[in-house]
N, C-alpha and C positions, 0 to 999 in steps of 0.2 A: 600601512596606508594603502587604500584602494586607488584605482586609476581615476575615479570621479573627482575626489578632492584635488589631486594633482592637476587634473584638467582645468579646474577653477583657477589654480595658481598660474597655470600657463596662460590662460585667457587674461588674467589680471596683468601679467607682464606685457603681453601683446598690446593690450589697450593702452596701458600707461606709456610704454615706450613709443608706440605709434603717435599718441597725442603729443608727447613731448617733442618728438622729431618734427611733426608738422608745425607745432607752435613755434619752435625755434627757427625753422625755415621762414615762417611768415614774419615774426617779429624782427629777426636779423635782417631780412630783406628790406623792410620798411626803414629800420634805423640806419642801415648802411647806405641806403639810397639818399637819405638826408645828409649823412656825414660825408659821403664821397662825391655826390653830384650837386650839392647845393652850397652856396656861400651864405653864411650868417654869422653874426658875432658869437664868439665862443665855440666855434666848430671844433677847433683843435683841442680845446679844453675838454669838451664832451668826449671826443675820441680818446684823449688821454685817460679820462675817467674809466671808460670801458676797458682800456688796456690795464689800468691799475687794478681792476677787480681780479685779473688773472694772478696777481701776487698774493691774494688772500686764500689761505688753505681752507678747504671746505669744512674741515672739522671745527674751525673756529665759529662758523656761522650756524652750526646745528642748534645750539641752545637758543639764540635769539630767533631763529627761524621757527623753532618749535613753539616758542611763546607767542609768536604772531599767529601761527596756525591755530593754536589753542584758543586765542582770543576770538578768532573768526568762527570757532566751533567746527573746524574742519578735521580734527583728529579722528582717525579711523574712517576717512572718506577718500574718494579719488581726487578731490580737490587738493588735499595735502600732498598726495603723491605726484601731482602733475603741475599745479600752478607755480610753485617755487622755481621750476626749471623751464618755464616757457620763454625765458630770455637768457642770453649768455654773452659775456664779453668776448669769449673765444669765438663765438659764431660771428659777431660783428667784425672782429679782427680778420677772420678767415675770408669773409666776403668782401672786405674793404678793397683789397688789392685787385680782386677780380672785377669789381665795379669800375675801378679807376682805369682799367685797360680798355674799356669801351670808348672809342673816340667821341669827342664832343660833337662831331659832325652828324653822328647817328641821331643824337638828341635834337639837333637843330632841324634835321630833315623830318623827323617825326613831328616836331612842333609846326613846321610849315604845312604838313599834311593834316593838321588839326587834331593831332593826338594829345590827350591830356597827360599829365605827369604819371598818373597811375597806369594809363595805357602803355606809355613808354616803358615803365617798369615791368609790366606783365608780359607784353608782347615782344619786347626787344631785349631789355637788359637781362631778365631772368633766363630766357633761352640761350643767350650768348654765354651766360655764366654757369651753364649746366655742370661743367667739371667741378667748380667750387661748391655748388649746391649738392652734387652727389657725394663729394667728400664730407661735407658737413652732415648730410643725412646719415651716412654710414657711421661716422664717429659719434654723433649724438645718439643714435639708436643703440650702439654698443654700450655707451656709457650709461644710458637709462636701463638697459636690459641687465647689466651687471651690478646695478645699484643694490647695496645690501644694508648699510648702516641706517640711512634715512628711512627706508620702508620699515625697518625693524623698530625705529623710534616712534613713528607716527601711526602705526597700525596696532590694533589690539585683537580684533577678531581674526580667527584663522582664515576665514574666507576672503579677507581683504589683502592677504599677503601675496607677494610675487614669488616667482620660482626660486630665486636665490635664497630667500628666507625659508622657503618650504623645504629646501634640502636638509635643514636642521632636523626636520621631523623623522628623517631616516637614521638619525644618530642618537643613540641612547646610552648613557653611561652605565646604566644598570643591566639592561637587556642586551647590550652590544649593538654595534652598527649593522644595519641590514645592507650589506655590500652589494648584492645583486640589484636590489631596487635603487640604491644610491647611484650605481654606475649607469643603470638604464636611464634614470632621471637626468643625470649629468649629460648623457649623450643627447637626449631630447632637447636639452636646454641650448645646445650648440646649434641645432638645426636652423632656428630663425636667423641667427647671425650669418650663417653660411648663405641662406637664401637672400638676405638683404645685400650681402657682398656680391653675389652673382648678379643681382639686378643692377647694381650701381658700379660694378668694377671698372667698366669702360670709362665712365665719367671720373671715377676715383683716380685711375692711372693718368688720364688726361690732365687732371688737376695737379697731380704731382709733377708732371712734365712741364705744364704751363707756368705754374707758380712756385713750385718747390725747387726746381732746378734752374730757374732763370738767373743768369749771371748779370 
């Protein structure tokens, strides 16, 4: 395998992982804002529903998810790789406690200054919750980057596959494994995860200190 095809696999993974990470940050922020900062009938029920989704193994949802994707005609497209993962119960759970720690007085003061709800979320709540957002971004990116089974199921063309699936092309039962290329590719695959961790490590550590170790 030449470098050019592997470069396409690498770009596929970067695009898909980045889109999933941004999508989960946006959807989880909006959903958690409603569940943590607003009072409405069934709020606890909805939050319990999000938590209950964490108990469902991902392997169980592959077949129904594939049937839905095929119905929409998304097989072998970026939509199939991205859309099913734009929301997550884990993301809502992770941000919920962070949003609750922001005092109600902040919201009252913002309302007195004429700030709308979305302005309060974007300008006050999200900046204060950067440790939780950094932790969520890191965990989501790693999960999307390391995804193997789902991309293998919903992609058919070689140029649509991400790097984790592409590693299989360096392994051949008849010709033998190309170990130098396989090791070089495996090393390159680790680089984006290290870069993302370096970018968010301060927020990640702050999140563990603020939310994980709180007694």
